[in-house]
N, C-alpha and C positions, 0 to 999 in steps of 0.2 A: 371650232377649228378641228380638222381631222387629219389623220396621218396619211401619208402617201402610200397607196397600194398599187401594185403593178399587174398588168395583164401582158404577158409575153406572147407576141405574135408567133405563129408557127414558122415564120421565116428565120427565127432566131434559134440557134442550137440549144437543146434542152440543158446542156451543161452550163449555160449562163444562169438559168433558174437555180440549178443545183448549187452553183457557186455563190449566188446571192443568199440562199437559205443557209448555207454552211457558214458564210461570213457573219450573217445577222439572222439568227433563227426566229427572232420576233417579227421579222418583216413578212407581210402578206404578199405572196407572189403566186400568180395563177398563170398557167400556160394553156394556150388554145388546145383543146382536146383532152385536158386533164382538169382535175379539181373542180368539177362543176362549172367549168368555163365554157365558152362557145365551142361547138364541135370543130374538129379539123375540117378544113375546106369551106368553112363559113365565109361568105363574101364580106369584104371589108366594111360595107355599110352596116351589116349585122354586128360585126365586132365593135364598131363605134357605138351602136345603140346599147349593146351589152355593157361596154365599158362605161358609158354614161350612166346607165341605170345602177350599176354596182359601184360607181365612184372609183373607177380604176384608171390609172394612167397607162396608156398603151405604149409598149416598147416594140419597135419594128425596124427591119432593114428595108422595108417596102416604101421607099420614098417616091418611086416612080408613079404609082397610082394613089398612094395614101393622101397626098396633098389635095388632089382633086376630090376624093371622097370626103375629106374633112371640110372642104369648101361647101360641098353639097349638104353635108350634115348640118353645118352652121346656117346655111341658107334656109333650111327647113325649121329653124328655130331651136335646134338642139345645141348642146354644149359638149365639151370634152373636159376631162380632168388631167389633161396634159398628154401630148404626143411626144415621145422621145424617139427620134430617128437616129439610129446608130450608123456612124460612118464605118464603112468596111475597112478591114486591114489592121485592126487593133486587137490586142490580146483580150481574152475574156476578163482577165484581172483589171484591165483599164476600164472596161464597161462597168464592171462590178464596183470599182472605186467611185465612179461618177454617180451611179444609181444609189449606192449606199449613202453618199454625201447628200444627195437630194432628199432621201428618205429621212435622214437624221437631222438635217438643218432647215427643213421647210415644212409647210403644211400643204395638204392637198389643194386647198383653195388658191395657193400661190401659183399653181400651174393651170388653172382653169382657162380653157380656150387658147392655150399656148402650144406652139410647136417648137421644139428645141432639137438641135443637132448635138449628138454626143460622140466622142468626147469633145469638150469645148476647145 
């Protein structure tokens, strides 16, 4: 079993990544365009392939197109390590609380091929 690791989509403010790391420094958090993650502007299908290869759960606000891309990704025989779609209108702290809870109370394998809305 392995620990949950996150890839933060570029649609998410960078302050979310900073808040996650500040709250839990041991957590592995990557943001598109930084930390050897996918480059900014990478198409969603590339993000999904990168996240799958690196065993990263994707965190995004992009619910409009992401669900379709995930469906296509899965239809080609690929998998995800979790997709967390954030509902707009909540505080950074609320998102951080949920993501830290997921990280601390579950394993990466628990989220395989799942799409979840946060906050719950």
